[in-house]
N, CA, C and O atoms as CSV, one atom per row, in Angstrom:
chain,resi,resn,atom,element,x,y,z
A,1,MET,N,N,161.364,49.758,201.200
A,1,MET,CA,C,161.581,50.846,202.268
A,1,MET,C,C,162.491,51.926,201.796
A,1,MET,O,O,163.476,51.670,201.103
A,2,ALA,N,N,162.191,53.046,202.140
A,2,ALA,CA,C,162.997,54.285,201.645
A,2,ALA,C,C,164.061,54.622,202.835
A,2,ALA,O,O,163.766,54.764,204.022
A,3,TYR,N,N,165.236,54.710,202.315
A,3,TYR,CA,C,166.369,55.231,203.216
A,3,TYR,C,C,166.498,56.719,203.292
A,3,TYR,O,O,166.324,57.340,202.243
A,4,LYS,N,N,166.779,57.381,204.388
A,4,LYS,CA,C,167.134,58.685,204.562
A,4,LYS,C,C,168.399,59.004,204.227
A,4,LYS,O,O,169.312,58.505,204.885
A,5,VAL,N,N,168.655,59.797,203.260
A,5,VAL,CA,C,170.014,60.258,202.883
A,5,VAL,C,C,170.416,61.466,203.430
A,5,VAL,O,O,169.709,62.461,203.268
A,6,SER,N,N,171.487,61.520,204.076
A,6,SER,CA,C,172.201,62.606,204.709
A,6,SER,C,C,173.599,62.832,203.999
A,6,SER,O,O,174.245,61.901,203.519
A,7,ILE,N,N,174.009,64.169,203.979
A,7,ILE,CA,C,175.325,64.357,203.345
A,7,ILE,C,C,176.094,65.232,204.349
A,7,ILE,O,O,175.534,66.157,204.936
A,8,LEU,N,N,177.321,64.938,204.526
A,8,LEU,CA,C,178.118,65.674,205.520
A,8,LEU,C,C,178.386,67.009,204.797
A,8,LEU,O,O,178.470,67.094,203.572
A,9,PRO,N,N,178.523,68.117,205.709
A,9,PRO,CA,C,178.755,69.377,205.158
A,9,PRO,C,C,179.940,69.520,204.179
A,9,PRO,O,O,179.923,70.245,203.185
A,10,ALA,N,N,181.080,68.660,204.617
A,10,ALA,CA,C,182.242,68.846,203.772
A,10,ALA,C,C,181.877,68.167,202.442
A,10,ALA,O,O,182.277,68.632,201.375
A,11,ALA,N,N,181.116,67.064,202.514
A,11,ALA,CA,C,180.781,66.487,201.097
A,11,ALA,C,C,179.895,67.408,200.255
A,11,ALA,O,O,179.859,67.332,199.027
A,12,LEU,N,N,179.195,68.265,200.961
A,12,LEU,CA,C,178.218,69.263,200.215
A,12,LEU,C,C,179.151,70.383,199.656
A,12,LEU,O,O,178.901,70.907,198.570
A,13,ARG,N,N,180.132,70.710,200.343
A,13,ARG,CA,C,181.178,71.774,199.740
A,13,ARG,C,C,181.881,71.159,198.554
A,13,ARG,O,O,182.042,71.800,197.516
A,14,GLN,N,N,182.316,69.871,198.711
A,14,GLN,CA,C,182.965,69.159,197.481
A,14,GLN,C,C,182.014,69.146,196.419
A,14,GLN,O,O,182.372,69.580,195.325
A,15,LEU,N,N,180.905,68.731,196.569
A,15,LEU,CA,C,179.972,68.644,195.487
A,15,LEU,C,C,179.830,70.162,194.798
A,15,LEU,O,O,179.851,70.278,193.573
A,16,ALA,N,N,179.700,71.187,195.587
A,16,ALA,CA,C,179.388,72.528,195.052
A,16,ALA,C,C,180.706,73.016,194.239
A,16,ALA,O,O,180.582,73.924,193.417
A,17,ASP,N,N,181.814,72.484,194.444
A,17,ASP,CA,C,182.916,72.784,193.643
A,17,ASP,C,C,183.151,72.128,192.366
A,17,ASP,O,O,184.124,72.416,191.668
A,18,LEU,N,N,182.246,71.212,192.027
A,18,LEU,CA,C,182.261,70.432,190.780
A,18,LEU,C,C,181.572,71.245,189.691
A,18,LEU,O,O,180.761,72.127,189.973
A,19,PRO,N,N,181.912,70.930,188.436
A,19,PRO,CA,C,181.168,71.436,187.325
A,19,PRO,C,C,179.703,71.135,187.457
A,19,PRO,O,O,179.314,70.127,188.048
A,20,ARG,N,N,178.863,72.035,186.891
A,20,ARG,CA,C,177.432,71.914,187.093
A,20,ARG,C,C,176.834,70.626,186.509
A,20,ARG,O,O,175.919,70.035,187.082
A,21,ALA,N,N,177.418,70.171,185.260
A,21,ALA,CA,C,176.868,68.861,184.716
A,21,ALA,C,C,177.137,67.736,185.601
A,21,ALA,O,O,176.247,66.913,185.819
A,22,ASP,N,N,178.335,67.628,186.150
A,22,ASP,CA,C,178.839,66.744,187.089
A,22,ASP,C,C,177.836,66.638,188.358
A,22,ASP,O,O,177.421,65.570,188.810
A,23,GLN,N,N,177.535,67.845,188.827
A,23,GLN,CA,C,176.822,68.008,190.075
A,23,GLN,C,C,175.376,67.514,189.893
A,23,GLN,O,O,174.828,66.974,190.854
A,24,ARG,N,N,174.727,67.660,188.743
A,24,ARG,CA,C,173.550,67.080,188.480
A,24,ARG,C,C,173.393,65.639,188.344
A,24,ARG,O,O,172.430,65.025,188.802
A,25,ARG,N,N,174.439,65.069,187.654
A,25,ARG,CA,C,174.631,63.524,187.550
A,25,ARG,C,C,174.759,62.955,188.979
A,25,ARG,O,O,174.116,61.956,189.300
A,26,ILE,N,N,175.549,63.556,189.798
A,26,ILE,CA,C,175.822,63.054,191.155
A,26,ILE,C,C,174.634,63.165,192.085
A,26,ILE,O,O,174.257,62.251,192.819
A,27,ARG,N,N,174.047,64.423,191.988
A,27,ARG,CA,C,172.868,64.597,192.847
A,27,ARG,C,C,171.772,63.660,192.493
A,27,ARG,O,O,170.960,63.374,193.373
A,28,ASP,N,N,171.646,63.101,191.196
A,28,ASP,CA,C,170.669,62.174,190.621
A,28,ASP,C,C,170.956,60.848,191.330
A,28,ASP,O,O,170.085,60.273,191.981
A,29,LYS,N,N,172.214,60.372,191.185
A,29,LYS,CA,C,172.711,59.195,191.760
A,29,LYS,C,C,172.381,59.188,193.350
A,29,LYS,O,O,171.877,58.188,193.860
A,30,ILE,N,N,172.644,60.191,194.009
A,30,ILE,CA,C,172.502,60.264,195.481
A,30,ILE,C,C,171.043,60.161,195.728
A,30,ILE,O,O,170.665,59.477,196.680
A,31,GLU,N,N,170.162,60.784,194.953
A,31,GLU,CA,C,168.789,60.669,195.202
A,31,GLU,C,C,168.211,59.212,195.007
A,31,GLU,O,O,167.322,58.765,195.732
A,32,ARG,N,N,168.762,58.543,194.018
A,32,ARG,CA,C,168.329,57.232,193.879
A,32,ARG,C,C,168.724,56.247,194.836
A,32,ARG,O,O,168.101,55.188,194.915
A,33,LEU,N,N,169.812,56.528,195.652
A,33,LEU,CA,C,170.344,55.830,196.757
A,33,LEU,C,C,169.292,55.583,197.859
A,33,LEU,O,O,169.331,54.563,198.548
A,34,GLY,N,N,168.333,56.554,198.013
A,34,GLY,CA,C,167.299,56.365,199.017
A,34,GLY,C,C,166.439,55.143,198.695
A,34,GLY,O,O,165.937,54.486,199.607
A,35,ALA,N,N,166.268,54.840,197.437
A,35,ALA,CA,C,165.424,53.746,197.124
A,35,ALA,C,C,166.178,52.402,197.102
A,35,ALA,O,O,165.592,51.377,197.450
A,36,ASP,N,N,167.484,52.379,196.694
A,36,ASP,CA,C,168.331,51.277,196.668
A,36,ASP,C,C,169.666,51.535,197.038
A,36,ASP,O,O,170.469,51.931,196.193
A,37,PRO,N,N,170.016,51.335,198.322
A,37,PRO,CA,C,171.296,51.720,198.790
A,37,PRO,C,C,172.496,50.958,198.242
A,37,PRO,O,O,173.648,51.324,198.474
A,38,ARG,N,N,172.212,49.950,197.551
A,38,ARG,CA,C,173.351,49.144,196.987
A,38,ARG,C,C,173.010,48.878,195.503
A,38,ARG,O,O,172.727,47.727,195.171
A,39,PRO,N,N,173.019,49.871,194.597
A,39,PRO,CA,C,172.662,49.807,193.090
A,39,PRO,C,C,173.657,48.937,192.598
A,39,PRO,O,O,174.618,48.618,193.298
A,40,PRO,N,N,173.467,48.453,191.231
A,40,PRO,CA,C,174.525,47.778,190.633
A,40,PRO,C,C,175.841,48.668,190.381
A,40,PRO,O,O,175.824,49.865,190.093
A,41,GLY,N,N,176.827,47.978,190.518
A,41,GLY,CA,C,178.138,48.852,190.378
A,41,GLY,C,C,178.794,49.366,191.729
A,41,GLY,O,O,179.917,49.869,191.760
A,42,VAL,N,N,178.094,49.215,192.692
A,42,VAL,CA,C,178.457,49.659,194.043
A,42,VAL,C,C,179.480,48.617,194.598
A,42,VAL,O,O,179.211,47.417,194.553
A,43,LYS,N,N,180.621,49.065,195.106
A,43,LYS,CA,C,181.578,48.092,195.664
A,43,LYS,C,C,181.892,48.616,197.108
A,43,LYS,O,O,181.702,49.785,197.443
A,44,ASP,N,N,182.375,47.673,197.905
A,44,ASP,CA,C,182.893,47.867,199.218
A,44,ASP,C,C,184.299,48.588,199.087
A,44,ASP,O,O,185.092,48.283,198.196
A,45,LEU,N,N,184.521,49.449,199.923
A,45,LEU,CA,C,185.962,50.116,199.866
A,45,LEU,C,C,186.900,49.234,200.429
A,45,LEU,O,O,186.620,48.783,201.540
A,46,GLN,N,N,187.929,48.900,199.913
A,46,GLN,CA,C,188.929,47.964,200.461
A,46,GLN,C,C,189.684,48.793,201.635
A,46,GLN,O,O,190.110,49.936,201.472
A,47,GLY,N,N,189.780,48.125,202.726
A,47,GLY,CA,C,190.509,48.658,203.824
A,47,GLY,C,C,189.620,49.425,204.676
A,47,GLY,O,O,190.036,49.675,205.807
A,48,LYS,N,N,188.441,49.854,204.329
A,48,LYS,CA,C,187.553,50.730,205.133
A,48,LYS,C,C,186.216,49.840,204.953
A,48,LYS,O,O,185.486,49.857,203.962
A,49,ARG,N,N,186.053,49.094,206.067
A,49,ARG,CA,C,184.997,48.025,206.039
A,49,ARG,C,C,183.605,48.604,205.977
A,49,ARG,O,O,182.749,47.905,205.436
A,50,ASP,N,N,183.298,49.653,206.402
A,50,ASP,CA,C,181.868,50.149,206.261
A,50,ASP,C,C,181.562,51.075,205.187
A,50,ASP,O,O,180.403,51.452,205.010
A,51,TYR,N,N,182.526,51.468,204.457
A,51,TYR,CA,C,182.263,52.468,203.286
A,51,TYR,C,C,182.070,51.591,202.010
A,51,TYR,O,O,182.648,50.550,201.698
A,52,LEU,N,N,181.080,52.310,201.343
A,52,LEU,CA,C,180.808,51.764,199.870
A,52,LEU,C,C,181.172,53.004,198.967
A,52,LEU,O,O,181.185,54.188,199.304
A,53,ARG,N,N,181.455,52.468,197.779
A,53,ARG,CA,C,181.855,53.555,196.666
A,53,ARG,C,C,180.901,53.302,195.517
A,53,ARG,O,O,180.607,52.164,195.150
A,54,LEU,N,N,180.383,54.519,194.910
A,54,LEU,CA,C,179.629,54.483,193.769
A,54,LEU,C,C,180.261,55.500,192.721
A,54,LEU,O,O,180.622,56.650,192.974
A,55,ARG,N,N,180.321,54.865,191.524
A,55,ARG,CA,C,181.028,55.707,190.511
A,55,ARG,C,C,179.910,56.585,189.758
A,55,ARG,O,O,178.765,56.206,189.513
A,56,SER,N,N,180.477,57.848,189.438
A,56,SER,CA,C,179.616,58.693,188.522
A,56,SER,C,C,180.667,59.347,187.578
A,56,SER,O,O,181.236,60.370,187.959
A,57,GLY,N,N,180.921,58.859,186.485
A,57,GLY,CA,C,181.964,59.224,185.689
A,57,GLY,C,C,183.414,59.269,186.288
A,57,GLY,O,O,183.928,58.251,186.752
A,58,ASP,N,N,183.950,60.279,186.268
A,58,ASP,CA,C,185.379,60.284,186.895
A,58,ASP,C,C,185.256,60.509,188.341
A,58,ASP,O,O,186.267,60.487,189.044
A,59,TYR,N,N,184.027,60.737,188.865
A,59,TYR,CA,C,183.923,61.072,190.332
A,59,TYR,C,C,183.429,59.866,191.093
A,59,TYR,O,O,182.779,58.986,190.527
A,60,ARG,N,N,183.725,59.824,192.327
A,60,ARG,CA,C,183.288,58.816,193.318
A,60,ARG,C,C,182.442,59.404,194.485
A,60,ARG,O,O,182.705,60.484,195.015
A,61,ILE,N,N,181.478,58.657,194.812
A,61,ILE,CA,C,180.717,58.994,196.024
A,61,ILE,C,C,180.861,57.885,197.075
A,61,ILE,O,O,180.451,56.747,196.851
A,62,ILE,N,N,181.444,58.234,198.211
A,62,ILE,CA,C,181.828,57.335,199.313
A,62,ILE,C,C,180.821,57.544,200.330
A,62,ILE,O,O,180.553,58.681,200.716
A,63,TYR,N,N,180.187,56.401,200.835
A,63,TYR,CA,C,179.074,56.499,201.769
A,63,TYR,C,C,178.994,55.326,202.660
A,63,TYR,O,O,179.618,54.289,202.435
A,64,THR,N,N,178.185,55.510,203.718
A,64,THR,CA,C,177.904,54.305,204.635
A,64,THR,C,C,176.272,54.073,204.639
A,64,THR,O,O,175.444,54.909,204.277
A,65,VAL,N,N,176.032,52.906,205.071
A,65,VAL,CA,C,174.675,52.574,205.199
A,65,VAL,C,C,174.410,52.012,206.461
A,65,VAL,O,O,175.059,51.067,206.912
A,66,ASP,N,N,173.407,52.603,207.091
A,66,ASP,CA,C,172.912,52.121,208.573
A,66,ASP,C,C,171.606,51.353,208.356
A,66,ASP,O,O,170.530,51.927,208.187
A,67,GLU,N,N,171.760,50.005,208.369
A,67,GLU,CA,C,170.524,49.168,208.104
A,67,GLU,C,C,169.471,49.395,209.286
A,67,GLU,O,O,168.263,49.414,209.049
A,68,ASP,N,N,169.968,49.560,210.512
A,68,ASP,CA,C,169.183,49.673,211.701
A,68,ASP,C,C,168.235,50.915,211.527
A,68,ASP,O,O,167.017,50.829,211.688
A,69,ARG,N,N,168.839,51.994,211.211
A,69,ARG,CA,C,168.010,53.302,211.201
A,69,ARG,C,C,167.498,53.495,209.775
A,69,ARG,O,O,166.678,54.387,209.558
A,70,LEU,N,N,167.884,52.799,208.908
A,70,LEU,CA,C,167.499,53.032,207.376
A,70,LEU,C,C,168.002,54.356,206.810
A,70,LEU,O,O,167.297,55.078,206.106
A,71,GLY,N,N,169.336,54.652,207.177
A,71,GLY,CA,C,169.898,55.790,206.797
A,71,GLY,C,C,171.271,55.611,205.905
A,71,GLY,O,O,172.017,54.636,205.990
A,72,ILE,N,N,171.443,56.642,205.108
A,72,ILE,CA,C,172.614,56.574,204.202
A,72,ILE,C,C,173.333,57.972,204.497
A,72,ILE,O,O,172.705,59.030,204.468
A,73,LEU,N,N,174.736,57.892,204.792
A,73,LEU,CA,C,175.346,59.075,205.009
A,73,LEU,C,C,176.502,59.213,204.017
A,73,LEU,O,O,177.384,58.357,203.949
A,74,ILE,N,N,176.481,60.303,203.254
A,74,ILE,CA,C,177.401,60.613,202.173
A,74,ILE,C,C,178.671,61.211,202.909
A,74,ILE,O,O,178.553,62.222,203.602
A,75,VAL,N,N,179.858,60.586,202.750
A,75,VAL,CA,C,181.076,60.913,203.583
A,75,VAL,C,C,181.748,61.847,202.754
A,75,VAL,O,O,181.986,62.960,203.222
A,76,THR,N,N,182.114,61.550,201.515
A,76,THR,CA,C,182.877,62.489,200.700
A,76,THR,C,C,182.480,62.210,199.108
A,76,THR,O,O,182.031,61.150,198.672
A,77,ILE,N,N,182.719,63.268,198.441
A,77,ILE,CA,C,182.602,63.193,197.017
A,77,ILE,C,C,183.929,63.801,196.316
A,77,ILE,O,O,184.392,64.888,196.662
A,78,GLY,N,N,184.407,63.124,195.459
A,78,GLY,CA,C,185.492,63.804,194.631
A,78,GLY,C,C,185.866,62.996,193.397
A,78,GLY,O,O,185.266,62.007,192.979
A,79,HIS,N,N,186.981,63.584,192.863
A,79,HIS,CA,C,187.663,62.995,191.614
A,79,HIS,C,C,188.264,61.681,192.039
A,79,HIS,O,O,188.809,61.548,193.134
A,80,ARG,N,N,188.157,60.717,191.158
A,80,ARG,CA,C,188.681,59.405,191.413
A,80,ARG,C,C,190.192,59.315,191.949
A,80,ARG,O,O,190.509,58.465,192.781
A,81,ARG,N,N,191.058,60.195,191.450
A,81,ARG,CA,C,192.378,60.162,191.834
A,81,ARG,C,C,192.662,60.945,193.164
A,81,ARG,O,O,193.786,60.912,193.666
A,82,GLU,N,N,191.661,61.630,193.713
A,82,GLU,CA,C,191.899,62.340,195.062
A,82,GLU,C,C,191.043,61.863,195.953
A,82,GLU,O,O,191.451,61.942,197.112
A,83,VAL,N,N,189.814,61.315,195.781
A,83,VAL,CA,C,188.860,60.905,196.857
A,83,VAL,C,C,189.265,60.157,197.902
A,83,VAL,O,O,188.892,60.392,199.051
A,84,TYR,N,N,190.130,59.114,197.558
A,84,TYR,CA,C,190.512,58.143,198.561
A,84,TYR,C,C,191.553,58.656,199.601
A,84,TYR,O,O,191.635,58.167,200.728
A,85,ARG,N,N,192.334,59.660,199.159
A,85,ARG,CA,C,193.178,60.352,200.104
A,85,ARG,C,C,192.516,61.027,201.272
A,85,ARG,O,O,193.124,61.256,202.317
A,86,ALA,N,N,191.293,61.331,201.078
A,86,ALA,CA,C,190.687,62.187,202.203
A,86,ALA,C,C,190.073,61.083,203.264
A,86,ALA,O,O,189.449,61.476,204.250
A,87,LEU,N,N,190.255,59.870,203.043
A,87,LEU,CA,C,189.630,58.959,204.059
A,87,LEU,C,C,190.593,58.665,205.122
A,87,LEU,O,O,190.275,57.931,206.057
């Protein structure tokens, strides 16, 4: 089953501010989430029970999965040292 991937406007702005090579790599990972919302390497975010974290180099993609509606919501995208402060 394919999941519908949605990205919050703030996350889109964060993605647009990144270098082009990193943008391509992150977009590719986000597209693959539609087929497998929990690929190898995904971890639950400690302290935030519904959030998952996906690594892409030095950047992190924070998202939630809605199993009932088969949806994925990308909440934030950012550098590993800054992304967790925004939550």
